[in-house]
GUGU-49416 format. One record per residue (C-alpha): residue in three letters; x, y, z; chain; residue number from 1. Coordinates in steps of 0.25 Angstrom, whole numbers, plus 2048, in hexadecimal, padded with zeros to 3 digits. Layout:
N
{rec "ala",{X,Y,Z},"A",NUM}
...
% end
This chain:
355
{rec "met",{782,811,7D2},"A",1}
{rec "ser",{78D,811,7DD},"A",2}
{rec "lys",{794,804,7DF},"A",3}
{rec "thr",{79A,800,7EC},"A",4}
{rec "ile",{7A8,7FB,7EF},"A",5}
{rec "phe",{7AC,7F4,7FC},"A",6}
{rec "phe",{7BA,7F5,7FF},"A",7}
{rec "leu",{7BE,7E9,809},"A",8}
{rec "val",{7CB,7ED,80F},"A",9}
{rec "pro",{7D4,7E9,81B},"A",10}
{rec "tyr",{7D6,7F7,820},"A",11}
{rec "pro",{7CE,804,824},"A",12}
{rec "lys",{7CE,80E,819},"A",13}
{rec "gly",{7DA,817,818},"A",14}
{rec "glu",{7E3,80F,821},"A",15}
{rec "ala",{7EA,805,819},"A",16}
{rec "pro",{7F3,80A,80D},"A",17}
{rec "ser",{7EF,7FD,805},"A",18}
{rec "gln",{7E1,802,805},"A",19}
{rec "arg",{7E4,811,804},"A",20}
{rec "phe",{7EC,810,7F8},"A",21}
{rec "arg",{7E6,804,7F1},"A",22}
{rec "phe",{7D7,808,7F0},"A",23}
{rec "glu",{7D3,812,7FB},"A",24}
{rec "gln",{7D8,81E,7F2},"A",25}
{rec "tyr",{7CF,819,7E7},"A",26}
{rec "leu",{7C2,81A,7EF},"A",27}
{rec "pro",{7BE,828,7EC},"A",28}
{rec "phe",{7C0,825,7DD},"A",29}
{rec "leu",{7B7,819,7DE},"A",30}
{rec "glu",{7AD,821,7E5},"A",31}
{rec "glu",{7AD,82B,7DA},"A",32}
{rec "gln",{7AB,820,7D0},"A",33}
{rec "gly",{79E,81D,7D8},"A",34}
{rec "tyr",{7A2,812,7E1},"A",35}
{rec "thr",{79E,811,7F0},"A",36}
{rec "ile",{7A9,80D,7F8},"A",37}
{rec "glu",{7A9,805,805},"A",38}
{rec "ile",{7B6,801,80D},"A",39}
{rec "his",{7B5,7F5,816},"A",40}
{rec "ser",{7C2,7F3,81E},"A",41}
{rec "phe",{7C5,7E6,826},"A",42}
{rec "tyr",{7CA,7EF,832},"A",43}
{rec "thr",{7C4,7FB,838},"A",44}
{rec "tyr",{7CE,806,83B},"A",45}
{rec "lys",{7CF,803,849},"A",46}
{rec "thr",{7D2,7F4,847},"A",47}
{rec "trp",{7DC,7F8,83C},"A",48}
{rec "gln",{7E3,801,846},"A",49}
{rec "ser",{7E3,7F6,851},"A",50}
{rec "leu",{7EB,7EC,848},"A",51}
{rec "tyr",{7F7,7F4,84A},"A",52}
{rec "asn",{7F5,7FA,858},"A",53}
{rec "gly",{7EA,7F1,85F},"A",54}
{rec "ser",{7EB,7E5,868},"A",55}
{rec "thr",{7E9,7D7,863},"A",56}
{rec "leu",{7DB,7D6,869},"A",57}
{rec "thr",{7D7,7E3,862},"A",58}
{rec "lys",{7DD,7DE,854},"A",59}
{rec "met",{7D5,7D1,856},"A",60}
{rec "trp",{7C8,7D8,859},"A",61}
{rec "gly",{7CA,7E2,84D},"A",62}
{rec "val",{7CD,7D7,843},"A",63}
{rec "phe",{7C1,7CF,849},"A",64}
{rec "ser",{7B7,7DB,847},"A",65}
{rec "ser",{7BD,7DD,839},"A",66}
{rec "phe",{7B9,7CF,835},"A",67}
{rec "phe",{7AB,7D1,83B},"A",68}
{rec "arg",{7AA,7DE,833},"A",69}
{rec "arg",{7AE,7D7,826},"A",70}
{rec "phe",{7A4,7CC,827},"A",71}
{rec "gly",{799,7D7,829},"A",72}
{rec "leu",{79E,7DE,81C},"A",73}
{rec "leu",{79B,7D1,814},"A",74}
{rec "phe",{78C,7D4,815},"A",75}
{rec "lys",{78E,7E1,80F},"A",76}
{rec "leu",{797,7DE,803},"A",77}
{rec "his",{78A,7DC,7FA},"A",78}
{rec "lys",{78A,7EC,7FA},"A",79}
{rec "ala",{797,7EC,7F3},"A",80}
{rec "asp",{798,7ED,7E4},"A",81}
{rec "his",{7A7,7EB,7E5},"A",82}
{rec "leu",{7B0,7E5,7EF},"A",83}
{rec "phe",{7BF,7E9,7F0},"A",84}
{rec "ile",{7C7,7E1,7FA},"A",85}
{rec "his",{7D5,7E7,7FE},"A",86}
{rec "arg",{7DE,7DC,802},"A",87}
{rec "glu",{7D4,7D4,80B},"A",88}
{rec "val",{7C6,7D5,811},"A",89}
{rec "ala",{7CB,7D1,81F},"A",90}
{rec "his",{7D9,7D5,823},"A",91}
{rec "val",{7DC,7C7,82A},"A",92}
{rec "gly",{7D7,7B9,827},"A",93}
{rec "pro",{7D3,7B1,81B},"A",94}
{rec "pro",{7CB,7B7,80F},"A",95}
{rec "ile",{7BE,7B3,815},"A",96}
{rec "phe",{7B7,7C0,811},"A",97}
{rec "glu",{7BD,7C0,803},"A",98}
{rec "trp",{7B8,7B2,802},"A",99}
{rec "ile",{7AA,7B6,806},"A",100}
{rec "ile",{7AA,7C2,7FD},"A",101}
{rec "ala",{7AE,7BA,7F1},"A",102}
{rec "lys",{7A8,7AC,7F3},"A",103}
{rec "val",{79C,7AE,7FC},"A",104}
{rec "leu",{797,7BC,7F8},"A",105}
{rec "arg",{79C,7BB,7EA},"A",106}
{rec "lys",{7A1,7C9,7EA},"A",107}
{rec "lys",{7AC,7CE,7E1},"A",108}
{rec "tyr",{7B8,7D6,7E7},"A",109}
{rec "ile",{7C4,7DD,7E2},"A",110}
{rec "tyr",{7D0,7D9,7EA},"A",111}
{rec "asp",{7DB,7E4,7EC},"A",112}
{rec "phe",{7E9,7E2,7F2},"A",113}
{rec "asp",{7F7,7E9,7F2},"A",114}
{rec "asp",{801,7E1,7F9},"A",115}
{rec "ala",{805,7D2,7F9},"A",116}
{rec "ile",{7FB,7D0,804},"A",117}
{rec "trp",{7FB,7C1,802},"A",118}
{rec "leu",{809,7C1,809},"A",119}
{rec "pro",{80A,7C2,818},"A",120}
{rec "asn",{80D,7D1,81C},"A",121}
{rec "tyr",{80B,7D6,82B},"A",122}
{rec "ser",{811,7DF,835},"A",123}
{rec "asp",{817,7DA,842},"A",124}
{rec "thr",{80B,7E0,84A},"A",125}
{rec "asn",{801,7D6,843},"A",126}
{rec "ala",{80B,7CB,841},"A",127}
{rec "arg",{804,7C1,849},"A",128}
{rec "phe",{7F7,7C3,842},"A",129}
{rec "his",{7FC,7C3,834},"A",130}
{rec "arg",{7F8,7B4,831},"A",131}
{rec "leu",{7E9,7B9,832},"A",132}
{rec "lys",{7EB,7C1,826},"A",133}
{rec "ala",{7EA,7B5,81D},"A",134}
{rec "tyr",{7F2,7BA,812},"A",135}
{rec "trp",{7EF,7AE,809},"A",136}
{rec "lys",{7E0,7B4,808},"A",137}
{rec "val",{7E5,7BE,7FE},"A",138}
{rec "asn",{7E5,7B4,7F3},"A",139}
{rec "tyr",{7D7,7B0,7F5},"A",140}
{rec "cys",{7D3,7BF,7F6},"A",141}
{rec "met",{7D9,7C0,7E8},"A",142}
{rec "lys",{7D3,7B3,7E2},"A",143}
{rec "trp",{7C5,7B7,7E6},"A",144}
{rec "ala",{7C6,7C6,7E2},"A",145}
{rec "asp",{7BF,7CB,7D5},"A",146}
{rec "lys",{7CA,7D4,7D2},"A",147}
{rec "ile",{7D7,7D8,7D9},"A",148}
{rec "ser",{7DE,7E5,7DA},"A",149}
{rec "ala",{7ED,7E3,7DD},"A",150}
{rec "gly",{7F8,7EE,7E0},"A",151}
{rec "asn",{803,7E9,7D6},"A",152}
{rec "glu",{807,7DF,7CC},"A",153}
{rec "tyr",{80D,7D6,7D6},"A",154}
{rec "leu",{800,7D5,7DE},"A",155}
{rec "ala",{7F8,7D4,7D2},"A",156}
{rec "asn",{800,7C8,7CD},"A",157}
{rec "tyr",{7FE,7C1,7DA},"A",158}
{rec "ala",{7EF,7C4,7DA},"A",159}
{rec "arg",{7EE,7BE,7CC},"A",160}
{rec "gln",{7F1,7B0,7D1},"A",161}
{rec "tyr",{7E3,7B1,7D8},"A",162}
{rec "asn",{7DB,7BA,7CF},"A",163}
{rec "ser",{7DC,7BF,7C1},"A",164}
{rec "asn",{7D5,7CC,7C3},"A",165}
{rec "val",{7E0,7D5,7C8},"A",166}
{rec "gln",{7E2,7E3,7C6},"A",167}
{rec "ile",{7EF,7EB,7CB},"A",168}
{rec "ile",{7EB,7F8,7D2},"A",169}
{rec "pro",{7F8,7FF,7D9},"A",170}
{rec "thr",{7F7,804,7E7},"A",171}
{rec "thr",{7F6,813,7E3},"A",172}
{rec "ile",{7F8,821,7E7},"A",173}
{rec "asp",{7EF,82D,7E8},"A",174}
{rec "thr",{7F7,837,7E1},"A",175}
{rec "glu",{7EC,842,7E0},"A",176}
{rec "phe",{7E7,843,7EF},"A",177}
{rec "his",{7F1,83B,7F7},"A",178}
{rec "his",{7FF,83A,7F2},"A",179}
{rec "ser",{7FE,848,7EC},"A",180}
{rec "ile",{80A,84F,7F1},"A",181}
{rec "ser",{819,84D,7EE},"A",182}
{rec "cys",{826,84C,7F6},"A",183}
{rec "asn",{82F,858,7F7},"A",184}
{rec "his",{83A,855,7EE},"A",185}
{rec "glu",{842,862,7F2},"A",186}
{rec "gln",{843,860,801},"A",187}
{rec "asn",{852,85F,806},"A",188}
{rec "asn",{850,854,810},"A",189}
{rec "ile",{84E,847,808},"A",190}
{rec "val",{844,83D,80E},"A",191}
{rec "ile",{844,82F,80B},"A",192}
{rec "gly",{837,828,80F},"A",193}
{rec "trp",{830,81B,811},"A",194}
{rec "thr",{822,819,815},"A",195}
{rec "gly",{81B,80C,819},"A",196}
{rec "thr",{815,804,825},"A",197}
{rec "his",{81E,7FD,830},"A",198}
{rec "thr",{81B,7F0,829},"A",199}
{rec "thr",{823,7F4,81C},"A",200}
{rec "met",{82E,7FC,823},"A",201}
{rec "his",{837,7F0,822},"A",202}
{rec "tyr",{839,7F3,814},"A",203}
{rec "leu",{842,7FF,818},"A",204}
{rec "asn",{84C,7F5,81F},"A",205}
{rec "glu",{855,7F4,813},"A",206}
{rec "leu",{855,803,811},"A",207}
{rec "ile",{859,808,81F},"A",208}
{rec "pro",{868,805,81D},"A",209}
{rec "val",{868,80D,810},"A",210}
{rec "leu",{861,819,817},"A",211}
{rec "lys",{86B,818,822},"A",212}
{rec "glu",{877,818,818},"A",213}
{rec "leu",{871,824,811},"A",214}
{rec "glu",{86F,82C,81E},"A",215}
{rec "glu",{87E,82D,81F},"A",216}
{rec "thr",{87F,835,812},"A",217}
{rec "tyr",{871,83B,80F},"A",218}
{rec "asp",{868,844,816},"A",219}
{rec "phe",{859,83E,816},"A",220}
{rec "thr",{84D,83A,81E},"A",221}
{rec "phe",{848,82C,81E},"A",222}
{rec "leu",{839,82D,820},"A",223}
{rec "val",{830,821,824},"A",224}
{rec "ile",{821,823,824},"A",225}
{rec "ser",{81B,817,82B},"A",226}
{rec "asn",{811,813,836},"A",227}
{rec "asp",{81C,80F,83F},"A",228}
{rec "lys",{82A,815,841},"A",229}
{rec "pro",{836,80D,83B},"A",230}
{rec "thr",{83F,806,844},"A",231}
{rec "phe",{84C,808,83C},"A",232}
{rec "glu",{855,814,83F},"A",233}
{rec "leu",{85A,81E,835},"A",234}
{rec "asn",{85F,82C,838},"A",235}
{rec "ser",{857,831,82C},"A",236}
{rec "leu",{84A,82A,831},"A",237}
{rec "lys",{83D,832,832},"A",238}
{rec "phe",{830,82B,835},"A",239}
{rec "ile",{822,830,833},"A",240}
{rec "lys",{816,828,837},"A",241}
{rec "trp",{80D,825,82C},"A",242}
{rec "gln",{800,82D,82C},"A",243}
{rec "lys",{7F5,82C,821},"A",244}
{rec "glu",{7F2,83B,823},"A",245}
{rec "thr",{801,83F,820},"A",246}
{rec "glu",{805,833,817},"A",247}
{rec "ile",{808,83B,80A},"A",248}
{rec "glu",{80E,847,811},"A",249}
{rec "asp",{818,83E,818},"A",250}
{rec "leu",{81B,836,80C},"A",251}
{rec "ala",{81E,843,804},"A",252}
{rec "lys",{829,846,80E},"A",253}
{rec "met",{832,83C,807},"A",254}
{rec "asn",{83B,83F,7FC},"A",255}
{rec "ile",{83F,830,7F9},"A",256}
{rec "gly",{836,825,7FB},"A",257}
{rec "val",{83B,817,7FD},"A",258}
{rec "met",{833,809,7FC},"A",259}
{rec "pro",{83D,7FE,7FF},"A",260}
{rec "leu",{837,7F0,7FE},"A",261}
{rec "gln",{83C,7E1,7FF},"A",262}
{rec "lys",{83B,7D9,7F3},"A",263}
{rec "asp",{830,7CE,7F8},"A",264}
{rec "ile",{823,7C9,7F4},"A",265}
{rec "trp",{81C,7D3,7FE},"A",266}
{rec "ser",{823,7DF,7F8},"A",267}
{rec "glu",{820,7DB,7EA},"A",268}
{rec "gly",{811,7DD,7ED},"A",269}
{rec "lys",{813,7EB,7F2},"A",270}
{rec "cys",{80D,7F6,7E9},"A",271}
{rec "gly",{818,800,7EB},"A",272}
{rec "phe",{80F,80A,7F2},"A",273}
{rec "lys",{819,810,7FB},"A",274}
{rec "gly",{821,814,7EF},"A",275}
{rec "leu",{815,819,7E8},"A",276}
{rec "gln",{812,822,7F3},"A",277}
{rec "tyr",{820,828,7F3},"A",278}
{rec "met",{81F,82A,7E3},"A",279}
{rec "ala",{811,831,7E4},"A",280}
{rec "leu",{818,83C,7ED},"A",281}
{rec "glu",{823,83D,7E3},"A",282}
{rec "ile",{82D,837,7ED},"A",283}
{rec "pro",{838,830,7E5},"A",284}
{rec "thr",{837,821,7E9},"A",285}
{rec "ile",{841,815,7EB},"A",286}
{rec "met",{83A,808,7EB},"A",287}
{rec "ser",{83F,7F9,7EB},"A",288}
{rec "pro",{83D,7F3,7DE},"A",289}
{rec "val",{832,7E9,7E3},"A",290}
{rec "gly",{825,7E5,7DD},"A",291}
{rec "val",{81D,7F1,7D8},"A",292}
{rec "asn",{828,7FB,7DB},"A",293}
{rec "thr",{82F,7F8,7CE},"A",294}
{rec "thr",{822,7FB,7C7},"A",295}
{rec "ile",{820,808,7CE},"A",296}
{rec "val",{82E,80D,7CE},"A",297}
{rec "gln",{837,80F,7C1},"A",298}
{rec "asp",{845,810,7C7},"A",299}
{rec "gly",{84A,81E,7C5},"A",300}
{rec "ile",{83E,823,7BE},"A",301}
{rec "asn",{833,824,7C9},"A",302}
{rec "gly",{83A,81F,7D5},"A",303}
{rec "leu",{846,816,7D9},"A",304}
{rec "leu",{847,807,7DC},"A",305}
{rec "ala",{851,801,7E5},"A",306}
{rec "ser",{853,7F2,7E7},"A",307}
{rec "ser",{860,7F2,7F0},"A",308}
{rec "ile",{866,7F9,7FC},"A",309}
{rec "glu",{870,7FF,7F2},"A",310}
{rec "glu",{865,804,7E9},"A",311}
{rec "trp",{85D,80A,7F4},"A",312}
{rec "lys",{869,812,7F9},"A",313}
{rec "glu",{86D,816,7EA},"A",314}
{rec "lys",{85F,81B,7E7},"A",315}
{rec "leu",{85C,822,7F4},"A",316}
{rec "ile",{869,82A,7F2},"A",317}
{rec "leu",{865,82D,7E4},"A",318}
{rec "leu",{858,833,7E9},"A",319}
{rec "leu",{85E,83A,7F6},"A",320}
{rec "thr",{868,841,7ED},"A",321}
{rec "asp",{85F,845,7E0},"A",322}
{rec "gln",{854,84E,7E3},"A",323}
{rec "glu",{850,84F,7D4},"A",324}
{rec "leu",{84F,840,7D3},"A",325}
{rec "arg",{846,83F,7DF},"A",326}
{rec "lys",{83D,849,7D8},"A",327}
{rec "lys",{83D,842,7CB},"A",328}
{rec "leu",{83A,834,7D1},"A",329}
{rec "gly",{830,83A,7DA},"A",330}
{rec "gln",{828,840,7CF},"A",331}
{rec "ala",{829,834,7C6},"A",332}
{rec "gly",{824,82B,7D1},"A",333}
{rec "arg",{818,834,7D3},"A",334}
{rec "lys",{815,833,7C5},"A",335}
{rec "thr",{815,824,7C5},"A",336}
{rec "val",{80C,824,7D1},"A",337}
{rec "glu",{802,82D,7CA},"A",338}
{rec "glu",{802,825,7BD},"A",339}
{rec "phe",{801,817,7C3},"A",340}
{rec "tyr",{7FF,816,7D2},"A",341}
{rec "ser",{7F6,822,7D5},"A",342}
{rec "val",{7E7,821,7D9},"A",343}
{rec "lys",{7E4,829,7CD},"A",344}
{rec "ala",{7EB,81F,7C3},"A",345}
{rec "asn",{7E4,813,7C9},"A",346}
{rec "arg",{7D5,818,7CB},"A",347}
{rec "gln",{7D0,811,7BF},"A",348}
{rec "lys",{7D6,803,7C4},"A",349}
{rec "tyr",{7CE,804,7D1},"A",350}
{rec "leu",{7C1,808,7C9},"A",351}
{rec "asp",{7C3,7FC,7C0},"A",352}
{rec "leu",{7C4,7F3,7CC},"A",353}
{rec "phe",{7B5,7F6,7CF},"A",354}
{rec "asn",{7B0,7F6,7C0},"A",355}
% end
């Protein structure tokens, strides 16, 4: 007999990396196991787009209508055998819906998160609305959950303060059908690359002076794939606007992938996904030794770690000048992803959540 899973999520399906790579990749597998899937997003696609491009009035109406739809959903939850909440039921406001689900309707739910979302984090575009997020609600969402799926050990340790039933499921890569190609190790023009949203582009600030210095001696392209064009200036800079349809092909243009981070509480909670994307495509990767990055990368074995300006310069030069090392680290990185951070390697963990 088929069982139904309701996924209560903030964003429309296919639009947010946190959803795409946390659980959406597993939906076909769950359906193969006999589950019926229903995804209920807080925002419609139209409202989601308006948050970045719409007027204040449009945003307010979109959020209001999203709350109205959420209240209507409460009367349908009896149809679900399992509830899976990713981050929050409502993208703004206190945990009203989680409280109703857990305390009034007495429904058990799985709570999933992949960042230190109890900490304030917002873009300049929506800075004046950030207090509406009610970051403190995350602790209650954890406390009321039946079980928790956390993206790494740091997040899991935080969750265990509120709930003892915590399982670590990394943010994963589909190495069979999505990240299924590799970079060209033989090409002459070396491409150093970074991908991310405009809200995380500030992590590149410490790397820009290093790249400017290297430009004087080495011939390379610095590729940025993002939703917004970078404001810094580099002679080597090339910008590609991020598109879901060409995401993998664009990433595969890189010969060296970089993931600089600042050592702070927010970065400790990151799941290293940017680095995992590079590694899945056999792109030799340099990461800051922050949080889970030190678990993913063994320095000199399947990637490189750089903790200072001097180390970033040293290790970039190492990869710029050694094609065989690039190839060796790239292949070892791909193997790491396949064994520990791929969809295939983690399917059973998702199945166990619903058993």
